[in-house]
C-alpha positions, 0 to 999 in steps of 0.5 A: 454719022458714019459707020465704024468697025469695033476694031477701028474704034478699038485702035483709035481709042487705044491710040488716044490713051497711049498718046495721053500717057498710058501704057499698052497694058493700061490702054488696051483693056480700057479701050476694049471696055469703052468700045464694048459699052458703046456697042451695047448702046451705053454711050454714057460709058463709051467713047465720050469718056475718052477725053476725060480719061486722057485728061486724068492721065495728064493731071496725074489722077491716073498713073498711066504705066500702073501695074495691078498686083495682088495685095492680099489673098486667101483660098476664096479671096483676093485683093488687087491693088490697081496702083492708081491706074485705070480700073479695067486692067485691075478688074480683069485680074480680080475677076479672073482670080475670082473665077479660078478660085470659085471653081475650087472653093465654090464661091470667091470674091475678087476686090480692087482698091486704089482704082478709078471709074470702072464703066459699065459694071455688068461688062466685067461679069461677062467672063464669069457668066462664060465660065458657067458661074453666077456673078455679082459686081459692085463699085463706088463713085464720087459722091452724088447722093445724100444718105437717107434723111440727108441733104449733102452728097455722101455716096456715089450712084454706086452701081450694082450688077449681076449675071446668071448664066443660062444653058443654051442661051445668053445670060440674065444680065442685070445692071443698075445705078442707085440714083433715081435717074442718071446724072446724064439726064440732068445734063441733057435737060440743062442743055435743052433748057428743060425742067426735071421732075421733082424727085430727081435731084436736090439743089446745093442747099438740100431743097427739091428742085426742077432746075437741072443746073441746080441739081447738077450743083447739088445731089441726086436722089436715090432710087426708091427713097430710103431703100436706094439710100440703104443700098448705096450705103451697103455698096459703099461699105462693101467696096471700101471697108473691105478693100481700104478704098476711099469713100465717094465723098473723099473723091473729086468729081470725074467730070473735071480734069484736075483733082485727087487720085480717086482710089475707088473700090470694086468687088466682084463675087463669083459663085459656082452653082454646082457647089450648092443645089447642083448645076442641074437644079440651078439650070431647071430653076432658072429656066422655070422663072424665065419662062414664067416671066415671058408669059406676060407680053412685054416682058423681056429678059434683062440684058438681051437688048445689050446683046442684040445691039452688041451683035448688030455692032459686030456685024455692021459697025457702030454709028458714032457722032462726029461730036464724040469722035472729034475729041478722040481723034484729036488726042490720038493725033 
């Protein structure tokens, strides 16, 4: 594998998306997000997504020249319509608005509707932490998990993310999907012909399975059983009932080219610590808890591995397999 600079990967990815039919305004922030995920070691949300994104433009699932716009607003709330374009331009607008409004109101919500796959949830919160605000992010995705007690997929893996800024240090960054494991682990096991543990997935008939191929045809099980399913329900309602977005069960799989426009929802919340107990108290409490955590050997601050990898990528470049890059180059021409 050869090393590639982030600028080289950004240029290549943006060109591929534009060749597929995206405007520069759609392609640039999308490429930035995919390259940033790659730099942070999140390959499943990185350049491997480019062929999928390009295919969705070609199939009309994504409107390549969409222009995000504010659909509704109040002092501490804004709803952005992504216009069935990529999620990233619309999410940038929603987060920017949430930050500005939180500084005035103490707390604000920026929501997105008629959206697409929004990648690594925590990446959208970097600007929130940089502004000294606490941030929360939620999004839904095509159905992959059953409701508590159910057998058919109705919720997506519905990621949750949070950032807590620190004084003189990188923010605490938490990012997790609500399935027991990522679908990617089943894909890897299926390619290798390996079994998966019971408790990861159900087959299409709703039975527990150790066969990853049957799990991919069925549904993923939620992390923590009923608790994970309830969290997925919470996210589903938060990002659809408040925004008018589609449920995950109404969305065709991202892993096929043809299908409907996803029209998914995302929600970002920004909170100003100074509006509550005060910034000084916030900083003291955060640092006290981090210090207590780090007393135990083996504990690390959530998100710091991502930051370390991103720093390394910025200074040294990224190794990307030819199997990942070849399709991107082919699309870019």
